[in-house]
C-alpha positions as CSV (number, residue, x, y, z in Angstrom):
1,M,93.2,98.7,116.3
2,S,91.1,98.8,113.1
3,Q,87.9,98.6,115.2
4,M,89.2,101.3,117.5
5,A,90.0,103.4,114.4
6,N,86.4,103.0,113.1
7,D,84.9,103.8,116.5
8,C,87.0,106.9,116.9
9,G,86.8,108.1,113.3
10,A,90.6,107.9,113.1
11,I,92.8,107.7,109.9
12,N,93.8,104.0,109.8
13,L,97.5,103.6,109.1
14,G,97.6,100.5,111.2
15,Q,96.2,97.4,109.5
16,G,97.9,96.4,106.2
17,F,95.4,97.0,103.5
18,P,95.3,99.5,100.6
19,D,92.5,102.1,100.6
20,F,92.4,102.2,96.9
21,S,90.9,99.9,94.2
22,P,92.6,97.4,92.1
23,D,93.2,97.8,88.4
24,P,89.9,98.1,86.5
25,A,91.3,95.6,84.0
26,L,91.6,93.0,86.7
27,L,88.0,93.7,87.8
28,R,86.8,93.3,84.2
29,H,88.6,89.9,84.0
30,V,86.6,88.8,87.1
31,N,83.3,89.9,85.5
32,D,84.2,88.2,82.2
33,A,85.0,85.0,84.0
34,M,81.7,85.0,85.8
35,Q,79.8,85.7,82.6
36,E,81.7,82.9,80.9
37,G,80.5,80.4,83.5
38,Y,83.5,80.0,85.8
39,N,81.3,79.9,88.9
40,Q,81.5,76.3,90.0
41,Y,84.3,74.4,91.9
42,P,87.7,74.7,90.2
43,P,90.3,71.9,90.7
44,M,91.3,71.5,94.3
45,A,94.9,72.7,93.8
46,G,93.9,75.6,91.6
47,I,93.1,76.0,87.9
48,P,96.0,74.8,85.7
49,E,96.3,78.2,83.9
50,L,97.0,80.0,87.2
51,R,99.4,77.3,88.5
52,Q,101.3,77.5,85.2
53,A,101.4,81.3,85.4
54,I,102.9,81.1,88.9
55,A,105.5,78.6,87.9
56,D,106.5,80.7,84.9
57,K,106.8,83.8,87.1
58,V,109.0,82.1,89.6
59,Q,111.2,80.6,86.8
60,T,111.6,84.0,85.2
61,L,112.3,86.0,88.4
62,Y,114.2,83.5,90.6
63,G,115.4,80.8,88.2
64,H,113.8,77.9,90.0
65,T,111.5,75.4,88.1
66,Y,108.4,74.2,89.9
67,D,106.1,71.6,88.3
68,P,102.7,73.3,88.3
69,S,100.9,70.0,88.5
70,T,102.6,68.8,91.7
71,E,104.5,71.7,93.2
72,V,102.2,74.7,93.1
73,T,98.9,75.1,95.0
74,V,96.5,78.1,95.0
75,T,95.3,78.8,98.5
76,S,92.7,80.9,100.3
77,G,95.1,83.7,100.9
78,A,98.7,83.4,102.2
79,T,97.3,82.7,105.7
80,E,95.7,79.5,104.6
81,A,99.0,78.5,102.9
82,L,100.9,79.1,106.2
83,M,98.3,77.2,108.2
84,S,98.1,74.3,105.9
85,T,101.8,74.0,105.7
86,I,102.3,74.0,109.5
87,L,99.4,71.5,110.1
88,A,100.9,69.3,107.4
89,L,104.5,69.3,108.5
90,V,104.4,69.7,112.3
91,R,103.5,66.9,114.6
92,Q,102.9,66.7,118.4
93,G,106.1,67.7,120.2
94,D,107.9,69.1,117.2
95,E,109.8,72.3,117.7
96,V,109.4,75.2,115.2
97,V,111.8,78.1,115.3
98,V,110.2,81.5,114.8
99,I,112.1,84.8,114.5
100,E,110.7,87.6,116.6
101,P,109.0,90.0,116.0
102,F,106.7,87.9,113.8
103,Y,103.3,87.9,112.0
104,D,100.6,86.9,114.4
105,V,99.4,83.7,112.7
106,Y,102.6,81.7,113.3
107,L,102.3,80.8,117.0
108,P,98.6,79.8,117.0
109,A,99.2,77.6,113.9
110,I,102.1,75.9,115.6
111,E,100.1,75.3,118.8
112,L,97.1,74.0,116.9
113,A,99.4,71.5,115.2
114,G,100.7,70.4,118.6
115,G,104.1,71.9,118.1
116,Q,106.3,73.9,120.4
117,P,107.4,77.4,119.2
118,V,111.0,78.3,119.9
119,V,111.3,82.1,119.6
120,V,114.6,83.8,118.6
121,S,114.6,87.6,118.9
122,M,116.1,89.9,116.3
123,D,118.5,92.5,117.4
124,A,116.4,95.6,117.8
125,P,117.3,99.2,116.9
126,N,119.2,101.1,119.6
127,E,121.3,104.3,119.8
128,G,124.1,102.7,117.7
129,K,121.9,100.7,115.4
130,V,119.3,102.0,113.0
131,E,117.4,98.9,112.0
132,Y,116.5,95.4,113.1
133,S,118.8,92.5,112.1
134,V,118.9,88.7,112.5
135,D,121.7,87.0,114.3
136,W,121.9,83.7,112.4
137,Q,124.1,82.1,115.0
138,K,121.3,82.6,117.5
139,V,118.9,80.9,115.1
140,R,121.3,78.0,114.6
141,D,121.8,77.6,118.3
142,A,118.0,77.3,118.8
143,I,117.8,74.3,116.5
144,T,117.7,70.9,118.2
145,P,117.0,67.3,117.1
146,R,113.3,68.0,117.7
147,T,113.2,71.0,115.4
148,R,111.0,70.4,112.4
149,L,110.7,73.8,110.8
150,L,112.2,77.3,110.6
151,I,109.7,80.0,109.7
152,L,111.1,83.0,107.7
153,N,109.3,86.2,106.7
154,F,111.2,88.4,104.2
155,P,110.5,91.1,103.3
156,H,109.7,91.3,106.9
157,N,106.5,92.4,108.6
158,P,106.7,94.5,110.7
159,T,110.3,95.7,110.5
160,G,110.6,96.1,106.7
161,I,114.1,94.4,106.5
162,T,115.0,92.2,103.5
163,L,117.4,89.3,102.9
164,K,121.0,89.9,101.7
165,P,123.2,87.3,99.9
166,S,125.0,86.7,103.2
167,D,121.7,85.8,104.9
168,L,121.1,83.1,102.2
169,D,124.6,81.9,102.8
170,A,123.9,81.5,106.5
171,L,120.7,79.7,105.8
172,E,122.4,77.3,103.4
173,Q,124.9,76.5,106.2
174,I,122.0,75.9,108.6
175,I,120.3,73.5,106.2
176,Q,123.5,71.6,105.6
177,E,124.1,71.1,109.3
178,T,120.5,70.3,110.4
179,G,118.4,69.2,107.4
180,I,115.3,71.1,108.7
181,C,112.6,72.4,106.5
182,L,111.9,76.1,105.8
183,L,108.5,77.9,105.7
184,C,109.1,81.1,103.8
185,D,106.5,83.9,104.0
186,E,107.3,86.1,101.0
187,V,104.0,87.9,100.5
188,Y,105.7,91.2,100.0
189,E,108.1,89.8,97.4
190,H,107.2,92.5,94.8
191,I,107.5,95.5,97.2
192,V,111.2,95.9,97.8
193,F,113.2,99.2,97.8
194,T,116.8,97.9,97.7
195,S,119.0,97.8,94.6
196,T,119.3,94.0,94.8
197,G,115.5,93.5,94.8
198,H,113.9,90.5,96.5
199,L,116.2,87.5,97.1
200,S,113.7,84.7,97.3
201,I,114.6,81.4,99.0
202,S,113.8,79.9,95.5
203,T,116.9,81.5,94.1
204,R,119.1,79.0,96.0
205,P,118.5,75.3,94.9
206,Q,119.8,73.9,98.2
207,L,117.2,76.0,100.1
208,A,114.4,75.5,97.6
209,E,114.6,71.7,97.9
210,R,113.8,72.0,101.7
211,A,111.4,75.0,101.5
212,V,107.7,75.9,101.2
213,V,107.5,79.4,99.7
214,V,104.2,81.4,100.3
215,S,103.0,84.5,98.5
216,S,99.9,86.6,98.1
217,F,97.9,88.0,95.2
218,G,96.2,90.2,97.7
219,K,99.4,92.1,98.5
220,T,100.5,92.2,94.8
221,Y,97.3,93.2,93.2
222,H,95.6,95.4,95.9
223,T,93.0,92.7,96.5
224,T,93.4,91.7,100.1
225,G,89.7,91.0,100.4
226,W,89.7,88.3,97.7
227,K,91.9,86.1,99.8
228,V,93.9,84.4,97.0
229,G,97.4,83.3,97.6
230,Y,99.6,80.3,96.8
231,C,102.5,78.2,97.9
232,T,105.3,76.4,96.0
233,A,107.3,73.4,97.3
234,P,109.0,70.2,96.3
235,A,106.4,67.6,95.4
236,A,106.9,65.4,98.5
237,L,106.2,68.4,100.8
238,M,103.3,69.7,98.6
239,S,101.6,66.3,98.6
240,E,101.2,66.6,102.4
241,I,100.2,70.3,102.3
242,R,97.4,69.5,99.8
243,K,96.0,66.9,102.1
244,V,95.3,69.6,104.6
245,H,94.3,72.2,102.0
246,Q,91.7,69.8,100.6
247,F,89.9,69.4,103.9
248,M,90.4,73.0,105.2
249,V,89.0,75.0,102.2
250,F,89.0,72.4,99.4
251,T,89.6,75.1,96.7
252,V,89.6,78.8,96.0
253,S,87.2,81.2,94.2
254,S,86.9,80.1,90.6
255,P,86.4,83.5,88.8
256,M,89.1,85.1,90.8
257,Q,91.6,82.4,89.8
258,V,90.6,82.8,86.1
259,A,90.9,86.6,86.3
260,I,94.3,86.5,88.0
261,A,95.7,83.9,85.5
262,R,94.7,86.2,82.6
263,Y,96.0,89.3,84.3
264,M,99.3,87.7,84.9
265,H,99.9,87.6,81.1
266,D,101.3,91.1,81.6
267,P,104.1,91.2,84.2
268,K,104.2,95.0,84.4
269,P,101.8,95.3,87.4
270,Y,104.0,93.3,89.7
271,L,107.3,94.4,88.2
272,Q,106.4,98.0,88.7
273,L,104.9,97.5,92.2
274,S,108.1,98.5,94.1
275,Q,108.3,101.8,92.3
276,F,104.5,102.4,92.9
277,Y,105.0,101.9,96.7
278,Q,108.5,103.6,96.8
279,S,106.8,107.0,96.3
280,R,104.4,106.4,99.1
281,H,107.2,105.2,101.4
282,D,109.3,108.2,100.6
283,Y,106.5,110.6,101.2
284,L,105.6,109.2,104.6
285,L,109.3,108.8,105.6
286,N,110.1,112.4,104.8
287,A,106.8,113.8,106.2
288,L,107.4,112.0,109.6
289,R,110.8,113.5,109.8
290,G,109.0,116.9,110.1
291,T,107.2,115.7,113.2
292,R,108.4,114.5,116.6
293,F,108.4,110.9,115.3
294,E,111.7,109.3,114.3
295,P,111.0,107.1,111.3
296,I,113.1,104.2,110.1
297,A,113.4,103.7,106.4
298,S,111.9,100.4,105.2
299,Q,113.7,98.0,102.8
300,G,110.4,96.4,101.7
301,T,106.7,95.7,102.5
302,F,104.2,98.5,102.7
303,F,105.1,99.3,106.3
304,L,107.7,101.5,108.1
305,L,108.5,101.8,111.7
306,A,108.9,105.0,113.7
307,S,110.1,105.7,117.2
308,Y,107.9,107.9,119.5
309,A,110.6,108.3,122.2
310,Q,110.6,112.1,121.8
311,I,106.8,112.2,122.4
312,S,106.0,109.8,125.2
313,D,107.3,107.1,127.5
314,L,104.1,105.1,127.4
315,P,104.3,101.4,126.5
316,E,103.6,100.8,122.8
317,A,100.0,99.5,123.1
318,E,99.0,102.4,125.4
319,F,100.7,104.9,123.0
320,A,98.9,103.5,120.0
321,T,95.6,103.7,121.8
322,W,96.3,107.3,122.9
323,L,97.3,108.3,119.4
324,T,94.1,106.9,118.0
325,R,91.8,108.4,120.6
326,E,93.4,111.7,121.1
327,H,94.9,112.5,117.7
328,G,92.9,110.5,115.3
329,V,95.6,108.4,113.7
330,T,95.9,104.7,114.1
331,V,99.1,102.7,114.1
332,I,100.1,99.2,115.3
333,P,102.4,98.7,118.3
334,V,105.4,96.7,117.3
335,A,105.2,94.9,120.6
336,A,102.0,93.2,119.2
337,F,104.4,91.1,117.1
338,Y,106.2,89.7,120.1
339,Q,105.5,86.5,122.0
340,D,104.9,88.5,125.2
341,P,103.7,91.9,124.0
342,F,103.3,93.4,127.5
343,S,106.8,92.6,128.7
344,A,109.4,95.4,129.0
345,S,111.7,93.6,126.6
346,S,109.0,93.7,123.9
347,N,108.5,97.5,124.1
348,H,111.0,99.5,122.1
349,Q,108.8,102.7,121.7
350,L,108.2,101.7,118.1
351,V,105.0,101.7,116.1
352,R,104.2,100.5,112.6
353,F,102.8,102.7,109.9
354,C,101.1,101.4,106.8
355,F,101.8,103.5,103.7
356,A,99.6,101.5,101.3
357,K,97.2,104.4,101.2
358,Q,96.1,107.2,98.8
359,T,98.4,110.3,99.0
360,A,95.4,112.3,100.4
361,T,95.1,109.8,103.3
362,L,98.8,110.0,104.1
363,E,98.7,113.8,103.9
364,A,95.7,114.0,106.2
365,A,97.4,111.7,108.8
366,V,100.6,113.7,108.7
367,Q,98.8,116.9,109.3
368,R,97.4,115.5,112.5
369,L,100.7,114.0,113.6
370,A,102.5,117.3,113.1
371,Q,100.3,118.8,115.8
372,I,101.6,116.5,118.5
């Protein structure tokens, strides 16, 4: 869709990347690190200062203590953390439960590891229901003696839903009954619009001791192109993940790690991120209400969904293509996040908008959408 947006000169509200620059102070830290000579291989698991900063942040926000020497690894973006974890923990014939709709890296990673994905669909919005939700009994029923891993993604891409205390209760029950491991994709942890904020898996000791938690500096600091992320996990799990990490990428850009470690001394940039994105979310939500789209408020991430049922009966992929080519605004069909994106059951006449954009970009897009 991004290539199509470029080809058509469309405003790209599809792919999830900001169209604004990171904090100049962070860029100065990168330059300083380069000038100071941090240009060679850093330690395989990440520089100690950054791993300590990550451990300190998790302890402060979520109350869980990770040993930075053995339980924190800096990765080449969150995608590498996800891939390394799956390749480390999943063996030939293992089952991995995935909640649908899902981020597109999960299934290929499972298949590369020789595993078998078991897909459990969320309950989708309908006339009596305004947002997606997870039926945890359906998730529990999908777990068998062959299940090795349950993949979670909250705040959730693409639906924007977040976890509630009752969800963590249900997950604790599942762990007690099955003993499976969790892979928790929490890359949007600092972009949450609910009063409770982000409920990390790390807030529950029983879950944390069976979980790998993944996050992304790209999402947090508007630096998606730097590809710097991390994962935290109990030492026994992390030992296996690092074996894959070592031979997949070995290590991650040295000056970027130094810069981020220094930048993390001030927590305000990530503590204020929800407020920063709330204004953009609210602008797009309210602006779309003035069009023929029917937007769904997001609880987190920098995405929101909208129904186009009042505009067209085209399948989602065809509608997204039509919108790009005929009206110059690019979105992502939610069906793309399903195992079978072209089946009727995957098409709910919903598309995903990214609001991680300058206000001028959002305004220009809404002007075009209002003409439909």
